[in-house]
Predicted model as a PDB file, atoms N, CA, C, CB and O in Angstrom, pLDDT in the B-factor column:
MODEL        1                                                                  
ATOM      1  N   VAL A   1      15.353  -4.593   3.081  1.00 65.00           N  
ATOM      2  CA  VAL A   1      14.945  -5.893   3.594  1.00 65.00           C  
ATOM      3  C   VAL A   1      13.748  -5.729   4.528  1.00 65.00           C  
ATOM      4  CB  VAL A   1      16.118  -6.585   4.325  1.00 65.00           C  
ATOM      5  O   VAL A   1      12.877  -6.597   4.580  1.00 65.00           O  
ATOM      6  N   TYR A   2      13.704  -4.613   5.269  1.00 78.00           N  
ATOM      7  CA  TYR A   2      12.598  -4.411   6.199  1.00 78.00           C  
ATOM      8  C   TYR A   2      11.254  -4.430   5.476  1.00 78.00           C  
ATOM      9  CB  TYR A   2      12.771  -3.090   6.947  1.00 78.00           C  
ATOM     10  O   TYR A   2      10.333  -5.123   5.907  1.00 78.00           O  
ATOM     11  N   LYS A   3      11.131  -3.677   4.381  1.00 81.00           N  
ATOM     12  CA  LYS A   3       9.857  -3.604   3.660  1.00 81.00           C  
ATOM     13  C   LYS A   3       9.462  -4.964   3.109  1.00 81.00           C  
ATOM     14  CB  LYS A   3       9.940  -2.583   2.521  1.00 81.00           C  
ATOM     15  O   LYS A   3       8.287  -5.330   3.141  1.00 81.00           O  
ATOM     16  N   GLU A   4      10.439  -5.721   2.602  1.00 82.00           N  
ATOM     17  CA  GLU A   4      10.136  -7.031   2.041  1.00 82.00           C  
ATOM     18  C   GLU A   4       9.643  -7.985   3.142  1.00 82.00           C  
ATOM     19  CB  GLU A   4      11.383  -7.616   1.335  1.00 82.00           C  
ATOM     20  O   GLU A   4       8.682  -8.728   2.942  1.00 82.00           O  
ATOM     21  N   PHE A   5      10.310  -7.955   4.304  1.00 78.00           N  
ATOM     22  CA  PHE A   5       9.882  -8.815   5.405  1.00 78.00           C  
ATOM     23  C   PHE A   5       8.497  -8.399   5.895  1.00 78.00           C  
ATOM     24  CB  PHE A   5      10.899  -8.762   6.563  1.00 78.00           C  
ATOM     25  O   PHE A   5       7.651  -9.254   6.157  1.00 78.00           O  
ATOM     26  N   ALA A   6       8.259  -7.095   6.019  1.00 80.00           N  
ATOM     27  CA  ALA A   6       6.958  -6.603   6.469  1.00 80.00           C  
ATOM     28  C   ALA A   6       5.871  -6.982   5.472  1.00 80.00           C  
ATOM     29  CB  ALA A   6       6.993  -5.077   6.664  1.00 80.00           C  
ATOM     30  O   ALA A   6       4.755  -7.317   5.868  1.00 80.00           O  
ATOM     31  N   LEU A   7       6.186  -6.932   4.193  1.00 79.00           N  
ATOM     32  CA  LEU A   7       5.240  -7.333   3.155  1.00 79.00           C  
ATOM     33  C   LEU A   7       4.878  -8.804   3.301  1.00 79.00           C  
ATOM     34  CB  LEU A   7       5.822  -7.065   1.760  1.00 79.00           C  
ATOM     35  O   LEU A   7       3.702  -9.164   3.252  1.00 79.00           O  
ATOM     36  N   LEU A   8       5.864  -9.638   3.476  1.00 76.00           N  
ATOM     37  CA  LEU A   8       5.624 -11.071   3.660  1.00 76.00           C  
ATOM     38  C   LEU A   8       4.817 -11.306   4.930  1.00 76.00           C  
ATOM     39  CB  LEU A   8       6.960 -11.849   3.719  1.00 76.00           C  
ATOM     40  O   LEU A   8       3.900 -12.127   4.934  1.00 76.00           O  
ATOM     41  N   GLU A   9       5.139 -10.608   5.993  1.00 78.00           N  
ATOM     42  CA  GLU A   9       4.407 -10.757   7.251  1.00 78.00           C  
ATOM     43  C   GLU A   9       2.942 -10.377   7.077  1.00 78.00           C  
ATOM     44  CB  GLU A   9       5.046  -9.900   8.349  1.00 78.00           C  
ATOM     45  O   GLU A   9       2.066 -11.060   7.606  1.00 78.00           O  
ATOM     46  N   CYS A  10       2.663  -9.315   6.355  1.00 73.00           N  
ATOM     47  CA  CYS A  10       1.283  -8.896   6.095  1.00 73.00           C  
ATOM     48  C   CYS A  10       0.511  -9.998   5.386  1.00 73.00           C  
ATOM     49  CB  CYS A  10       1.257  -7.608   5.255  1.00 73.00           C  
ATOM     50  O   CYS A  10      -0.654 -10.257   5.690  1.00 73.00           O  
ATOM     51  N   ARG A  11       1.171 -10.634   4.447  1.00 68.00           N  
ATOM     52  CA  ARG A  11       0.503 -11.655   3.653  1.00 68.00           C  
ATOM     53  C   ARG A  11       0.322 -12.954   4.414  1.00 68.00           C  
ATOM     54  CB  ARG A  11       1.276 -11.913   2.392  1.00 68.00           C  
ATOM     55  O   ARG A  11      -0.653 -13.668   4.179  1.00 68.00           O  
ATOM     56  N   VAL A  12       1.216 -13.275   5.304  1.00 65.00           N  
ATOM     57  CA  VAL A  12       1.101 -14.516   6.065  1.00 65.00           C  
ATOM     58  C   VAL A  12      -0.053 -14.408   7.060  1.00 65.00           C  
ATOM     59  CB  VAL A  12       2.428 -14.835   6.801  1.00 65.00           C  
ATOM     60  O   VAL A  12      -0.720 -15.403   7.343  1.00 65.00           O  
ATOM     61  N   ARG A  13      -0.291 -13.216   7.591  1.00 69.00           N  
ATOM     62  CA  ARG A  13      -1.344 -13.021   8.579  1.00 69.00           C  
ATOM     63  C   ARG A  13      -2.741 -13.166   7.995  1.00 69.00           C  
ATOM     64  CB  ARG A  13      -1.203 -11.670   9.209  1.00 69.00           C  
ATOM     65  O   ARG A  13      -3.660 -13.576   8.704  1.00 69.00           O  
ATOM     66  N   GLY A  14      -2.922 -12.841   6.729  1.00 68.00           N  
ATOM     67  CA  GLY A  14      -4.254 -12.874   6.141  1.00 68.00           C  
ATOM     68  C   GLY A  14      -4.321 -13.782   4.932  1.00 68.00           C  
ATOM     69  O   GLY A  14      -3.329 -13.990   4.235  1.00 68.00           O  
ATOM     70  N   ALA A  15      -5.499 -14.318   4.696  1.00 73.00           N  
ATOM     71  CA  ALA A  15      -5.700 -15.186   3.529  1.00 73.00           C  
ATOM     72  C   ALA A  15      -6.323 -14.365   2.400  1.00 73.00           C  
ATOM     73  CB  ALA A  15      -6.608 -16.414   3.889  1.00 73.00           C  
ATOM     74  O   ALA A  15      -7.046 -13.398   2.638  1.00 73.00           O  
ATOM     75  N   GLY A  16      -6.030 -14.768   1.187  1.00 80.00           N  
ATOM     76  CA  GLY A  16      -6.610 -14.100   0.031  1.00 80.00           C  
ATOM     77  C   GLY A  16      -5.834 -12.873  -0.386  1.00 80.00           C  
ATOM     78  O   GLY A  16      -4.851 -12.497   0.252  1.00 80.00           O  
ATOM     79  N   PRO A  17      -6.286 -12.249  -1.466  1.00 87.00           N  
ATOM     80  CA  PRO A  17      -5.578 -11.082  -1.987  1.00 87.00           C  
ATOM     81  C   PRO A  17      -5.730  -9.881  -1.056  1.00 87.00           C  
ATOM     82  CB  PRO A  17      -6.090 -10.731  -3.385  1.00 87.00           C  
ATOM     83  O   PRO A  17      -6.706  -9.775  -0.313  1.00 87.00           O  
ATOM     84  N   VAL A  18      -4.769  -8.999  -1.109  1.00 86.00           N  
ATOM     85  CA  VAL A  18      -4.822  -7.743  -0.357  1.00 86.00           C  
ATOM     86  C   VAL A  18      -4.608  -6.605  -1.339  1.00 86.00           C  
ATOM     87  CB  VAL A  18      -3.752  -7.708   0.793  1.00 86.00           C  
ATOM     88  O   VAL A  18      -3.796  -6.707  -2.258  1.00 86.00           O  
ATOM     89  N   SER A  19      -5.339  -5.527  -1.137  1.00 89.00           N  
ATOM     90  CA  SER A  19      -5.272  -4.414  -2.083  1.00 89.00           C  
ATOM     91  C   SER A  19      -3.945  -3.675  -1.964  1.00 89.00           C  
ATOM     92  CB  SER A  19      -6.436  -3.444  -1.851  1.00 89.00           C  
ATOM     93  O   SER A  19      -3.287  -3.693  -0.924  1.00 89.00           O  
ATOM     94  N   ARG A  20      -3.580  -3.037  -3.047  1.00 91.00           N  
ATOM     95  CA  ARG A  20      -2.368  -2.227  -3.047  1.00 91.00           C  
ATOM     96  C   ARG A  20      -2.484  -1.104  -2.009  1.00 91.00           C  
ATOM     97  CB  ARG A  20      -2.107  -1.640  -4.456  1.00 91.00           C  
ATOM     98  O   ARG A  20      -1.520  -0.789  -1.313  1.00 91.00           O  
ATOM     99  N   GLU A  21      -3.675  -0.509  -1.917  1.00 92.00           N  
ATOM    100  CA  GLU A  21      -3.890   0.586  -0.978  1.00 92.00           C  
ATOM    101  C   GLU A  21      -3.668   0.124   0.463  1.00 92.00           C  
ATOM    102  CB  GLU A  21      -5.306   1.156  -1.140  1.00 92.00           C  
ATOM    103  O   GLU A  21      -3.063   0.844   1.258  1.00 92.00           O  
ATOM    104  N   ALA A  22      -4.154  -1.073   0.803  1.00 89.00           N  
ATOM    105  CA  ALA A  22      -3.973  -1.607   2.155  1.00 89.00           C  
ATOM    106  C   ALA A  22      -2.497  -1.857   2.437  1.00 89.00           C  
ATOM    107  CB  ALA A  22      -4.777  -2.906   2.338  1.00 89.00           C  
ATOM    108  O   ALA A  22      -2.011  -1.556   3.527  1.00 89.00           O  
ATOM    109  N   LEU A  23      -1.787  -2.407   1.459  1.00 89.00           N  
ATOM    110  CA  LEU A  23      -0.355  -2.662   1.644  1.00 89.00           C  
ATOM    111  C   LEU A  23       0.430  -1.358   1.757  1.00 89.00           C  
ATOM    112  CB  LEU A  23       0.190  -3.502   0.483  1.00 89.00           C  
ATOM    113  O   LEU A  23       1.341  -1.247   2.577  1.00 89.00           O  
ATOM    114  N   LEU A  24       0.076  -0.378   0.939  1.00 91.00           N  
ATOM    115  CA  LEU A  24       0.751   0.919   1.027  1.00 91.00           C  
ATOM    116  C   LEU A  24       0.623   1.480   2.439  1.00 91.00           C  
ATOM    117  CB  LEU A  24       0.167   1.915  -0.005  1.00 91.00           C  
ATOM    118  O   LEU A  24       1.599   1.955   3.018  1.00 91.00           O  
ATOM    119  N   SER A  25      -0.576   1.421   2.980  1.00 90.00           N  
ATOM    120  CA  SER A  25      -0.820   1.937   4.320  1.00 90.00           C  
ATOM    121  C   SER A  25      -0.080   1.119   5.373  1.00 90.00           C  
ATOM    122  CB  SER A  25      -2.315   1.946   4.619  1.00 90.00           C  
ATOM    123  O   SER A  25       0.584   1.679   6.246  1.00 90.00           O  
ATOM    124  N   GLU A  26      -0.192  -0.194   5.292  1.00 86.00           N  
ATOM    125  CA  GLU A  26       0.424  -1.095   6.276  1.00 86.00           C  
ATOM    126  C   GLU A  26       1.943  -0.960   6.309  1.00 86.00           C  
ATOM    127  CB  GLU A  26       0.048  -2.540   5.972  1.00 86.00           C  
ATOM    128  O   GLU A  26       2.558  -1.068   7.370  1.00 86.00           O  
ATOM    129  N   LEU A  27       2.542  -0.725   5.150  1.00 87.00           N  
ATOM    130  CA  LEU A  27       4.001  -0.672   5.054  1.00 87.00           C  
ATOM    131  C   LEU A  27       4.566   0.734   5.192  1.00 87.00           C  
ATOM    132  CB  LEU A  27       4.441  -1.252   3.745  1.00 87.00           C  
ATOM    133  O   LEU A  27       5.781   0.926   5.139  1.00 87.00           O  
ATOM    134  N   GLY A  28       3.690   1.717   5.370  1.00 88.00           N  
ATOM    135  CA  GLY A  28       4.162   3.076   5.596  1.00 88.00           C  
ATOM    136  C   GLY A  28       4.501   3.857   4.343  1.00 88.00           C  
ATOM    137  O   GLY A  28       5.211   4.860   4.414  1.00 88.00           O  
ATOM    138  N   TYR A  29       4.008   3.416   3.197  1.00 90.00           N  
ATOM    139  CA  TYR A  29       4.207   4.163   1.961  1.00 90.00           C  
ATOM    140  C   TYR A  29       3.154   5.252   1.847  1.00 90.00           C  
ATOM    141  CB  TYR A  29       4.154   3.225   0.735  1.00 90.00           C  
ATOM    142  O   TYR A  29       2.099   5.169   2.476  1.00 90.00           O  
ATOM    143  N   GLU A  30       3.435   6.268   1.050  1.00 91.00           N  
ATOM    144  CA  GLU A  30       2.441   7.278   0.716  1.00 91.00           C  
ATOM    145  C   GLU A  30       1.496   6.700  -0.335  1.00 91.00           C  
ATOM    146  CB  GLU A  30       3.117   8.589   0.205  1.00 91.00           C  
ATOM    147  O   GLU A  30       1.838   5.736  -1.020  1.00 91.00           O  
ATOM    148  N   THR A  31       0.325   7.284  -0.460  1.00 88.00           N  
ATOM    149  CA  THR A  31      -0.694   6.776  -1.372  1.00 88.00           C  
ATOM    150  C   THR A  31      -0.191   6.610  -2.800  1.00 88.00           C  
ATOM    151  CB  THR A  31      -1.878   7.692  -1.365  1.00 88.00           C  
ATOM    152  O   THR A  31      -0.533   5.622  -3.449  1.00 88.00           O  
ATOM    153  N   GLY A  32       0.594   7.523  -3.299  1.00 90.00           N  
ATOM    154  CA  GLY A  32       1.043   7.477  -4.685  1.00 90.00           C  
ATOM    155  C   GLY A  32       2.280   6.628  -4.947  1.00 90.00           C  
ATOM    156  O   GLY A  32       2.791   6.629  -6.067  1.00 90.00           O  
ATOM    157  N   GLN A  33       2.770   5.911  -3.956  1.00 94.00           N  
ATOM    158  CA  GLN A  33       4.023   5.172  -4.119  1.00 94.00           C  
ATOM    159  C   GLN A  33       3.805   3.725  -4.566  1.00 94.00           C  
ATOM    160  CB  GLN A  33       4.798   5.189  -2.820  1.00 94.00           C  
ATOM    161  O   GLN A  33       4.433   2.807  -4.038  1.00 94.00           O  
ATOM    162  N   VAL A  34       2.924   3.529  -5.528  1.00 93.00           N  
ATOM    163  CA  VAL A  34       2.628   2.192  -6.031  1.00 93.00           C  
ATOM    164  C   VAL A  34       3.869   1.559  -6.659  1.00 93.00           C  
ATOM    165  CB  VAL A  34       1.486   2.247  -7.054  1.00 93.00           C  
ATOM    166  O   VAL A  34       4.082   0.354  -6.525  1.00 93.00           O  
ATOM    167  N   ASN A  35       4.683   2.355  -7.338  1.00 94.00           N  
ATOM    168  CA  ASN A  35       5.905   1.806  -7.952  1.00 94.00           C  
ATOM    169  C   ASN A  35       6.890   1.318  -6.898  1.00 94.00           C  
ATOM    170  CB  ASN A  35       6.579   2.862  -8.837  1.00 94.00           C  
ATOM    171  O   ASN A  35       7.557   0.303  -7.100  1.00 94.00           O  
ATOM    172  N   ALA A  36       6.988   2.025  -5.780  1.00 93.00           N  
ATOM    173  CA  ALA A  36       7.871   1.586  -4.690  1.00 93.00           C  
ATOM    174  C   ALA A  36       7.377   0.261  -4.116  1.00 93.00           C  
ATOM    175  CB  ALA A  36       7.945   2.662  -3.574  1.00 93.00           C  
ATOM    176  O   ALA A  36       8.181  -0.614  -3.796  1.00 93.00           O  
ATOM    177  N   LEU A  37       6.064   0.110  -3.984  1.00 92.00           N  
ATOM    178  CA  LEU A  37       5.490  -1.147  -3.517  1.00 92.00           C  
ATOM    179  C   LEU A  37       5.795  -2.273  -4.506  1.00 92.00           C  
ATOM    180  CB  LEU A  37       3.969  -1.004  -3.316  1.00 92.00           C  
ATOM    181  O   LEU A  37       6.165  -3.375  -4.101  1.00 92.00           O  
ATOM    182  N   ALA A  38       5.640  -1.999  -5.792  1.00 93.00           N  
ATOM    183  CA  ALA A  38       5.928  -3.004  -6.817  1.00 93.00           C  
ATOM    184  C   ALA A  38       7.393  -3.434  -6.754  1.00 93.00           C  
ATOM    185  CB  ALA A  38       5.593  -2.455  -8.220  1.00 93.00           C  
ATOM    186  O   ALA A  38       7.699  -4.611  -6.943  1.00 93.00           O  
ATOM    187  N   GLN A  39       8.295  -2.496  -6.492  1.00 93.00           N  
ATOM    188  CA  GLN A  39       9.713  -2.827  -6.366  1.00 93.00           C  
ATOM    189  C   GLN A  39       9.967  -3.697  -5.137  1.00 93.00           C  
ATOM    190  CB  GLN A  39      10.556  -1.547  -6.290  1.00 93.00           C  
ATOM    191  O   GLN A  39      10.783  -4.617  -5.189  1.00 93.00           O  
ATOM    192  N   ALA A  40       9.274  -3.415  -4.031  1.00 91.00           N  
ATOM    193  CA  ALA A  40       9.416  -4.245  -2.823  1.00 91.00           C  
ATOM    194  C   ALA A  40       8.927  -5.662  -3.089  1.00 91.00           C  
ATOM    195  CB  ALA A  40       8.635  -3.627  -1.639  1.00 91.00           C  
ATOM    196  O   ALA A  40       9.535  -6.629  -2.629  1.00 91.00           O  
ATOM    197  N   VAL A  41       7.833  -5.788  -3.828  1.00 91.00           N  
ATOM    198  CA  VAL A  41       7.323  -7.114  -4.190  1.00 91.00           C  
ATOM    199  C   VAL A  41       8.322  -7.833  -5.082  1.00 91.00           C  
ATOM    200  CB  VAL A  41       5.955  -7.003  -4.899  1.00 91.00           C  
ATOM    201  O   VAL A  41       8.568  -9.027  -4.906  1.00 91.00           O  
ATOM    202  N   HIS A  42       8.894  -7.119  -6.031  1.00 93.00           N  
ATOM    203  CA  HIS A  42       9.907  -7.698  -6.918  1.00 93.00           C  
ATOM    204  C   HIS A  42      11.104  -8.223  -6.116  1.00 93.00           C  
ATOM    205  CB  HIS A  42      10.377  -6.653  -7.949  1.00 93.00           C  
ATOM    206  O   HIS A  42      11.573  -9.337  -6.348  1.00 93.00           O  
ATOM    207  N   ARG A  43      11.589  -7.414  -5.178  1.00 92.00           N  
ATOM    208  CA  ARG A  43      12.727  -7.844  -4.348  1.00 92.00           C  
ATOM    209  C   ARG A  43      12.363  -9.035  -3.475  1.00 92.00           C  
ATOM    210  CB  ARG A  43      13.213  -6.690  -3.467  1.00 92.00           C  
ATOM    211  O   ARG A  43      13.179  -9.936  -3.280  1.00 92.00           O  
ATOM    212  N   LEU A  44      11.136  -9.045  -2.947  1.00 89.00           N  
ATOM    213  CA  LEU A  44      10.685 -10.181  -2.143  1.00 89.00           C  
ATOM    214  C   LEU A  44      10.671 -11.456  -2.979  1.00 89.00           C  
ATOM    215  CB  LEU A  44       9.285  -9.911  -1.561  1.00 89.00           C  
ATOM    216  O   LEU A  44      11.163 -12.495  -2.539  1.00 89.00           O  
ATOM    217  N   ARG A  45      10.113 -11.377  -4.177  1.00 93.00           N  
ATOM    218  CA  ARG A  45      10.086 -12.555  -5.065  1.00 93.00           C  
ATOM    219  C   ARG A  45      11.502 -13.044  -5.352  1.00 93.00           C  
ATOM    220  CB  ARG A  45       9.361 -12.222  -6.393  1.00 93.00           C  
ATOM    221  O   ARG A  45      11.772 -14.245  -5.316  1.00 93.00           O  
ATOM    222  N   ARG A  46      12.390 -12.120  -5.633  1.00 94.00           N  
ATOM    223  CA  ARG A  46      13.783 -12.470  -5.915  1.00 94.00           C  
ATOM    224  C   ARG A  46      14.430 -13.134  -4.701  1.00 94.00           C  
ATOM    225  CB  ARG A  46      14.582 -11.216  -6.324  1.00 94.00           C  
ATOM    226  O   ARG A  46      15.093 -14.164  -4.827  1.00 94.00           O  
ATOM    227  N   ASP A  47      14.235 -12.545  -3.540  1.00 91.00           N  
ATOM    228  CA  ASP A  47      14.858 -13.065  -2.317  1.00 91.00           C  
ATOM    229  C   ASP A  47      14.314 -14.436  -1.930  1.00 91.00           C  
ATOM    230  CB  ASP A  47      14.647 -12.090  -1.169  1.00 91.00           C  
ATOM    231  O   ASP A  47      15.022 -15.228  -1.309  1.00 91.00           O  
ATOM    232  N   LEU A  48      13.066 -14.722  -2.287  1.00 90.00           N  
ATOM    233  CA  LEU A  48      12.472 -16.022  -1.972  1.00 90.00           C  
ATOM    234  C   LEU A  48      12.913 -17.124  -2.930  1.00 90.00           C  
ATOM    235  CB  LEU A  48      10.969 -15.913  -1.990  1.00 90.00           C  
ATOM    236  O   LEU A  48      12.644 -18.301  -2.694  1.00 90.00           O  
ATOM    237  N   GLY A  49      13.579 -16.747  -3.994  1.00 95.00           N  
ATOM    238  CA  GLY A  49      14.050 -17.749  -4.962  1.00 95.00           C  
ATOM    239  C   GLY A  49      12.871 -18.432  -5.638  1.00 95.00           C  
ATOM    240  O   GLY A  49      11.908 -17.765  -6.015  1.00 95.00           O  
ATOM    241  N   PRO A  50      12.930 -19.762  -5.800  1.00 96.00           N  
ATOM    242  CA  PRO A  50      11.851 -20.482  -6.474  1.00 96.00           C  
ATOM    243  C   PRO A  50      10.488 -20.298  -5.802  1.00 96.00           C  
ATOM    244  CB  PRO A  50      12.186 -21.949  -6.532  1.00 96.00           C  
ATOM    245  O   PRO A  50       9.454 -20.360  -6.467  1.00 96.00           O  
ATOM    246  N   GLU A  51      10.486 -20.075  -4.499  1.00 93.00           N  
ATOM    247  CA  GLU A  51       9.222 -19.868  -3.779  1.00 93.00           C  
ATOM    248  C   GLU A  51       8.598 -18.511  -4.105  1.00 93.00           C  
ATOM    249  CB  GLU A  51       9.451 -19.982  -2.269  1.00 93.00           C  
ATOM    250  O   GLU A  51       7.424 -18.280  -3.813  1.00 93.00           O  
ATOM    251  N   GLY A  52       9.369 -17.629  -4.701  1.00 92.00           N  
ATOM    252  CA  GLY A  52       8.872 -16.305  -5.055  1.00 92.00           C  
ATOM    253  C   GLY A  52       7.725 -16.330  -6.036  1.00 92.00           C  
ATOM    254  O   GLY A  52       6.953 -15.376  -6.121  1.00 92.00           O  
ATOM    255  N   THR A  53       7.606 -17.421  -6.782  1.00 93.00           N  
ATOM    256  CA  THR A  53       6.491 -17.534  -7.729  1.00 93.00           C  
ATOM    257  C   THR A  53       5.146 -17.644  -7.012  1.00 93.00           C  
ATOM    258  CB  THR A  53       6.692 -18.746  -8.638  1.00 93.00           C  
ATOM    259  O   THR A  53       4.097 -17.491  -7.638  1.00 93.00           O  
ATOM    260  N   ARG A  54       5.170 -17.908  -5.713  1.00 90.00           N  
ATOM    261  CA  ARG A  54       3.929 -17.994  -4.938  1.00 90.00           C  
ATOM    262  C   ARG A  54       3.338 -16.620  -4.633  1.00 90.00           C  
ATOM    263  CB  ARG A  54       4.180 -18.739  -3.639  1.00 90.00           C  
ATOM    264  O   ARG A  54       2.178 -16.522  -4.234  1.00 90.00           O  
ATOM    265  N   VAL A  55       4.117 -15.566  -4.815  1.00 89.00           N  
ATOM    266  CA  VAL A  55       3.615 -14.199  -4.631  1.00 89.00           C  
ATOM    267  C   VAL A  55       2.997 -13.776  -5.958  1.00 89.00           C  
ATOM    268  CB  VAL A  55       4.766 -13.196  -4.177  1.00 89.00           C  
ATOM    269  O   VAL A  55       3.700 -13.496  -6.928  1.00 89.00           O  
ATOM    270  N   SER A  56       1.683 -13.735  -5.977  1.00 91.00           N  
ATOM    271  CA  SER A  56       0.945 -13.504  -7.212  1.00 91.00           C  
ATOM    272  C   SER A  56       0.375 -12.091  -7.256  1.00 91.00           C  
ATOM    273  CB  SER A  56      -0.177 -14.529  -7.358  1.00 91.00           C  
ATOM    274  O   SER A  56      -0.077 -11.560  -6.241  1.00 91.00           O  
ATOM    275  N   THR A  57       0.402 -11.488  -8.445  1.00 93.00           N  
ATOM    276  CA  THR A  57      -0.250 -10.202  -8.660  1.00 93.00           C  
ATOM    277  C   THR A  57      -1.695 -10.464  -9.044  1.00 93.00           C  
ATOM    278  CB  THR A  57       0.482  -9.366  -9.758  1.00 93.00           C  
ATOM    279  O   THR A  57      -1.972 -11.293  -9.911  1.00 93.00           O  
ATOM    280  N   THR A  58      -2.611  -9.762  -8.404  1.00 92.00           N  
ATOM    281  CA  THR A  58      -4.035  -9.888  -8.694  1.00 92.00           C  
ATOM    282  C   THR A  58      -4.560  -8.535  -9.138  1.00 92.00           C  
ATOM    283  CB  THR A  58      -4.821 -10.413  -7.456  1.00 92.00           C  
ATOM    284  O   THR A  58      -3.861  -7.532  -8.992  1.00 92.00           O  
ATOM    285  N   PRO A  59      -5.773  -8.477  -9.675  1.00 93.00           N  
ATOM    286  CA  PRO A  59      -6.336  -7.171 -10.030  1.00 93.00           C  
ATOM    287  C   PRO A  59      -6.441  -6.223  -8.818  1.00 93.00           C  
ATOM    288  CB  PRO A  59      -7.718  -7.360 -10.656  1.00 93.00           C  
ATOM    289  O   PRO A  59      -6.338  -5.005  -8.962  1.00 93.00           O  
ATOM    290  N   GLU A  60      -6.645  -6.801  -7.634  1.00 88.00           N  
ATOM    291  CA  GLU A  60      -6.771  -5.989  -6.434  1.00 88.00           C  
ATOM    292  C   GLU A  60      -5.421  -5.562  -5.872  1.00 88.00           C  
ATOM    293  CB  GLU A  60      -7.540  -6.744  -5.386  1.00 88.00           C  
ATOM    294  O   GLU A  60      -5.295  -4.461  -5.336  1.00 88.00           O  
ATOM    295  N   GLY A  61      -4.414  -6.419  -5.988  1.00 90.00           N  
ATOM    296  CA  GLY A  61      -3.118  -6.154  -5.400  1.00 90.00           C  
ATOM    297  C   GLY A  61      -2.221  -7.362  -5.493  1.00 90.00           C  
ATOM    298  O   GLY A  61      -1.722  -7.700  -6.567  1.00 90.00           O  
ATOM    299  N   TYR A  62      -2.012  -8.026  -4.338  1.00 90.00           N  
ATOM    300  CA  TYR A  62      -1.101  -9.180  -4.293  1.00 90.00           C  
ATOM    301  C   TYR A  62      -1.684 -10.266  -3.405  1.00 90.00           C  
ATOM    302  CB  TYR A  62       0.301  -8.763  -3.780  1.00 90.00           C  
ATOM    303  O   TYR A  62      -2.507 -10.006  -2.528  1.00 90.00           O  
ATOM    304  N   GLU A  63      -1.231 -11.494  -3.659  1.00 87.00           N  
ATOM    305  CA  GLU A  63      -1.680 -12.641  -2.883  1.00 87.00           C  
ATOM    306  C   GLU A  63      -0.546 -13.652  -2.798  1.00 87.00           C  
ATOM    307  CB  GLU A  63      -2.948 -13.281  -3.510  1.00 87.00           C  
ATOM    308  O   GLU A  63       0.193 -13.845  -3.764  1.00 87.00           O  
ATOM    309  N   VAL A  64      -0.408 -14.295  -1.645  1.00 85.00           N  
ATOM    310  CA  VAL A  64       0.553 -15.383  -1.496  1.00 85.00           C  
ATOM    311  C   VAL A  64      -0.240 -16.678  -1.657  1.00 85.00           C  
ATOM    312  CB  VAL A  64       1.313 -15.322  -0.096  1.00 85.00           C  
ATOM    313  O   VAL A  64      -1.183 -16.933  -0.909  1.00 85.00           O  
ATOM    314  N   LEU A  65       0.146 -17.486  -2.628  1.00 84.00           N  
ATOM    315  CA  LEU A  65      -0.565 -18.723  -2.939  1.00 84.00           C  
ATOM    316  C   LEU A  65       0.017 -19.896  -2.177  1.00 84.00           C  
ATOM    317  CB  LEU A  65      -0.522 -19.001  -4.434  1.00 84.00           C  
ATOM    318  O   LEU A  65       1.214 -19.948  -1.894  1.00 84.00           O  
ATOM    319  N   GLY A  66      -0.852 -20.830  -1.854  1.00 77.00           N  
ATOM    320  CA  GLY A  66      -0.432 -22.088  -1.261  1.00 77.00           C  
ATOM    321  C   GLY A  66       0.012 -21.959   0.113  1.00 77.00           C  
ATOM    322  O   GLY A  66       0.395 -22.951   0.733  1.00 77.00           O  
TER     323      GLY A  66                                                      
ENDMDL                                                                          
END                                                                             
């Protein structure tokens, strides 16, 4: 739950997409842990229910819409 909350907090603070590399660093993941980040995003979307569709995957990384 900590990683999912921290991920959401990162996105609320900034507008627009954020790179996977920036999120990996911000959340304390190692550079190669892209799959772990993707799993945290998946859990966040699930935990947000219908609002989870607002977490969008972009070519750069992720973005919270609206």
